[in-house]
N, C-alpha and C positions, 0 to 999 in steps of 0.2 A: 801871582808868581808862586810857583811851588817851592822855589828856593827861599826858605824862610829867613835866612841871614844874608839876603841880597845886599842890604845897605852896608853891612860890615865888610863884605867881600869887595865892594866897590868904593871903599874909603881909602884905599892905598894901592900902590903899584901902578900898573898900566890901567888906569880907571876906565878910559874909553873902551879899550879892548876887552876888559872884564865885563863890562855891561853888555857888549855885543855877544860874547860867548855865553854868558848866563841866560840871556834871552833865547839863544838858540837851544841851550840845554832844556830850558823850560818848555819850549815848543815840542821838542822831541819826547820828553816825558809825558806831556799831555796826550800826544798821539798814541802812546802805548796803552792807554786805558781800554780794556776789552768790553766795558759796559755798553757803549753805543752800538757796537756790532751785534751783541747778543740781543739787545732790544729790537734790532732790525730783523732778526731771524726768529724770534719767539714772540708771538702776538695772538690775541683773541679777536676774532671777527665773526659776528652773527652766530654766536653759540658754538663756534668751531675754534679749535686750537691749531694755529698754523706754525709749523716748525721748519726751519731750514731756509737757505738762500744759496743759489748756485755759486755765488762768489766765495762761499766758505766751505763748500762740499769737498771732501777729499776721499781718496782711495775708491772703493766700490760705490760710495754714495754719489759720485759724479754722474753715475748712470741712472740714478733714481729721479723720478719726477718730483720736483720740489715746487712749493713747499709741501711737506707732509701735512695731511689734514686729519685731525682727530675729532670725532664727535664727542664733545664733553659729556654727553649723557651716557656714553658707552665706556668712558674711561673710569677705571677703578681708582686706586690710590696713586698719588703723584709723589715721588721721592726725589730728593736732591742729595748727591754724594760727591765727595772729592777731597783732595788734599794738595796743598801747595801755596805758593806765595800770592798767586792771582785768583785762586778759586773762590774766595769769599766775595770778591768784587763781581765775579762771574755769576755766582749764585744769587747775589743781590739783584742783578739784572733780571733773572728769571722770577725771583720773588716779586719784583715790581710789575712784571707782566702777568703773573698768574694769581697773586694774592692768596686768598683763602682756599684756592683749589689745591694748594700744597698740603700734603698729609704729614710728612715728617722728613727727616734727613739728618745728615751729619757732615759737617765741613771742618777740616783741620787746617787752620791758618797759622801763619808765623807769629810768634810772640811779638808784642809791641804794636801789632796792627790794632786798629779800632774795631769795635763791634759794628758790623754793617748789616748783617742778616737779622730778620725778626721772626721768620717762620720756621727756621730749622736751628738745631743746636750748633754752636761753634766752639771748638776747642782750640785754644792758642797753644801751639806746640813748639818744641825746640828746633832750631835750624841755624847753622848747618849741622850741629851735633844734636841728635834726637834726645828727648828727655822722657820722663814718666808720662807727661801729658800727651806726647806723641803716641805712646802705647795705649793709654786709656782711650784716646779719641779713635784710634784704629779699631779697638775692640768694640766700642760703641757703634761705630760705622757698620761693622760686620753683624752686630746684633740686629740692627734695624734692617740691613740689607737681607738678612735671612727671612724677613717677613714678606719680601716681594713675591708676588704670584702672578699667574696669567691674568691679563686684563689690566694690570697696572702699567704705569709709565714712569721711566727712570731718566732723570737728567744726571749725567756723570761728568764732572769737570776735572780737568787736569792741567797742571802748569809746573814749571820748575819749582823744586822744593818739596815735591810730594814724597820723595824717598825718605826724607828726614821727618817730615811732619806726620807721616802715616807709618811709622816704624812699629812692627810687632815681631819680636824675636821668635825664631823657629823653636820647636821643642828641643830642649837640651842647651839652649843658648840664653844669655841674659842681656838686658839692656846695656850693662857695663861692657859686655863683649863687643857689641856693635859700636858703642861710643869709642872704645879703644881702637878698633879698626879704622873708624872715621878719622880720629886724631892722627894716627900714624900715616895712613894712606894719603889723606887729602891735605893735611896741614904740614906734617913733617916732610913728606916726600913730594908734595906738589902734584899728585896725580890729577889727571883730568876728571871732570865731573862724570863723563860716561864711564870711565874706568872704575871710579869709586862706586857708581851705581850698579855696575855689573857685578861687583863683589857683594855689595850689600843686598842686592836682590836675592842672592843665594842664601842669605842669613835670615830671611823673613819667613813668616808663616807660609806654608805651601798652599796651593789652591786645593779646594775640596774635590774638584773634578765634576761638580754639579753644574749643569747648564740650566739657567732660568729661561724657559721658552714662553713665548706669547706675551712677554712684558717688554715692549720696545725700549731699547736703551739709546738715548740721545747723548752721544759722546762729544763733548765740546772741549777743544784744546786751545790753550794759549801757548804757542810753541816758541822755544828759544832758538830754534834753527830756522834759517831763511826758507822761504817757499821754494820747493823744488830741490832742496838740498838732499844729496844722496850719501853724504859722509857723516860719520859719527864724530869726526875730529879727534880720533884717538891718536895718541903718540905712538902706541904700539899696536900691532895688528890683532892680537888675541882678544877674544871676548870671554875667555875662560877665567873664572875667578882665581883658581890656583895659579895659573900662568901669570896673571897680573900681580899677585902678591909676590911671586918669585922674582919677577922682573924688577920690582922695587926693593928686593932683598928684605922682604917682610915675612916670608913664609915661616921662618923660625922664630919670629918675634911676636906674632899675633897669639892670642890665648890658645892653649891646647884644645879647648872645646871647639874653637872655630876650625882648627885644622881637622879634627876628627869629623866634624859635621860636613865639611866640604868634601872630604874623601868619600863619604857615603852618598852625598846628594848632588854633587856639582853637575852631573849629567841627568838628573831627575827633572823631567819636563814640568812637574808640578811647581818647581821653584823658578819658573820663567815669569818674572813680574812684568815683562814687557808685552805680554799678550794683552789685547784689549778686553775689558777695561784694565788699565794699569793699576796696580796696588789693590785689586779686588781678589777675593778668594773664589769668586764665581765666574762662570762664562755666561753670556747672554745671547739670545737669538729672538728677534733680529737686532742688529746694531747699525746705527746711522752715525757717520763720523763727520765732524765739522771742525775746521781750524779757523778761529775767529780773530786771531792776533799772531803776529810774528815780528821779528826785528825790522823788517822792511818798513813797517808802519812808523816806527820810532825814527829810523834814519831819514825817511822821506819827510817826516814832519820837521826834523831839524833842518834839512836841506831847504825846504820851502821857506822857513823863517829866515835863514841866511840870505836867500835870494831876495826876499822882501826887504831886507836891510841893505840891499845893493851890493851883495858880495857874490863872487863866483864860488859855488859850493861843489865839492867833489866827494862822493862816497867812495872810499878806497876799498873797503871790504865790509861785507855784512856781518861776518862771523869769524873774527880772528881769535882763535882759541888755542889753549894748551901750549902757549909759549910764555916764558917768563915775562911778567909785566914790565920789569925794569929794562929788559932787552928791547921790548917794543917801544918803550918811552924814549930810550936813547936813539933808536932808529928814526922814529918820527921827528925827534928834535933835529936830527941831521937833515932830514928832508925839509923841515921848516926853514932851516938856515939856508939851504940851497935855493928855496923859493925866495927868501928875503934878499939874498945877495946876487943870485944869478937868474932869477925869474924863470926857473925851470924846476920840475916839470910843469909847474903852473905859474901864472903871472899873478902877483899880488895886486889888490887885496883879495884874499880868498880864504876859504875855510876847508880844512880837510876833516872828513867825518868817517868814523868807522865804529863797528860794534863788535861784540864778542865777549869771551870769558878767558882772559889770560890767567896764568897761574902764579902763585907765589910759594916757593919752596922755602919754608922757614928753618928746616933742619932743627938745631937745638937753640936757635935764637929765641930771646925772650921778649922781643918787641911786639908792638900792637899796631895793626893796620889792616889793609885790604888791597885788592889788586888795583883799584882805581886810585887810591892814595899813593901806592907805590909807583904806579905809572907816572903820575904828574910829578912826584918828587924826583924821579929819575931823570926827568927832562930838565930840571932846574939848572944843574951845572952846565949843561950843554948850551942853553940859551942865555947864560949869564951876560948881562950888559945889553941885550937886545931891547930896543925900544918899540919893537914891532910885533913880537910874538907873545901870544897868550895860549896856555894849554889848560884844558879842563877835562875831567872824567867823572862820571856819575853812574852809580848802579841804579838800574831802572826800578828796582823794588824799594829804593830809599835807604838801604843799609848796605854798607860795604864790609864784607868779612864779619868778624865778631865785634863790630863797633856799631854805634848809633848814628853814624853819619853816612852820607851817600857817596862822598868822594872829595875832590879838592880842585883847586885852581892855582896855577903859578904863572909867573911871567919873568921877563928879563931882570926884574928888580928883586926877585925872591932870594937869590943867593946873598946879595948885599944885606938885605933885611935880616937874613938868618945870621950872618956874621955879626951884625950889630946886636942881635939878641943872644949872642954867645952859643949859637947852635952850629954843630958840625954836621952838615947834611950828609956827607960821605959816611960818617959813623952811624948816623940814624938809618941810612939805607942798608948798610952792612948788617945792622941789627933788626932790619925789617920793622922799624919803629916809626913809620910814616905818620901814624895817627898823632902821636905826641908832637912831632915836629910841625905838622900842619896846624894843629890846634894852637900851639904857641905863636905861630905866625898869623893866626886868624884867617887861615886859608882853607878851612874845611867847608864843604857844601853840606848843608843840613836841610832835609826835606821832611823827615819823619817817614814812617812806613807808608808806602803808596798803594799797596794792594794790587801790584802788577809785577810782571817778571819777564823781561826780554834780554836778560844779561845786562851789559853795560853800554854806555854811550860815551864816545871819546871825541873831543873837539880840539882842533889845532887852528888857531887864527893867525894869519900873517897880514899885517897892515902894509899898504903901499908906501 
């Protein structure tokens, strides 16, 4: 069981329902691990390195004959690079396949993760707000990447979290500038992750313009967006950094150095961090692209477990993003009550499942929490008194917002328990203080950092 405080969470409230929900959460989180899929597509057979599987090929790689076959006697150095919350686990899979064939590399993982890699250096960096380790790791990555030459082979991993863990300020900017923009845009205003990244990508070191030819790049992604998704889930249509800051009324509030930099560079193609490989200062030729993980794996894993427990399971949405978490919580609570009392749109017993990345706009509030904690706490007043509804939410990477917990669980007894504990949940929600409230109620989900990243998993259970 990945939920380390399972016994505490199932010692009060709707115990039967909590056990069901936490088992479903556990199955979904386990299905989000990218390691098995990478081991499937990277292997050595009879002195040959086989890379790729048609199930994971994306973009132009779908037209390439797979697996790619490399004669190990002809391969020069082998490098591993990447940054993000899932990349260390991904690099670990390649390390376990290739062993001493790996020459060097640099992986930037999220702080609090455990050390998984043995062949390449790992820097634990700040997320969601970058820190000095983010910068140091990004510089070390570039230093090693500068050594890549024709005949070498590069494995490049990417997942959510790369923008923060591989931060390297552009000339004329400081780490403090980027931290300030992150705090204002993402936390104070509740901007979406794509919007934040579009701005921060313009504040990073520009690409050198150099293309490394003859060193095949194996680009392996753990994607936060569902397979086949064509939307970036932006709340506003612009991808221009200046437009985004103005939309959130931040243009006059960000540091003057940021405004000056963006005026000069916001149309400069060297600052497009979204070119493959993302967060690299180089281009590569050739590039082979693979997507080994996405939210559909997590959601289907949860659904399968629910069905094995004898429940009807319905995946409502793979990627519900950029909407306030409390609004989603209230809406889902209303649907759960409709199911409980009217048996529509689904008949109980059933489980409603969805994924995504809602937002929490904290403004000037001083509370502590995250989108998963805020979501579940927002449902509690609505399901007050229900003996049949349990709601849980969990961040796939094991940490929700700037906290050390993954999420939380509530039920129809939560409001009464809060009143008995002297907690005003309405006040806690207004102050975005879900962490403190759920901690006092012993309703936080704790998993530790999991080394994976598919956004969040939300579960609503309604008993017959």
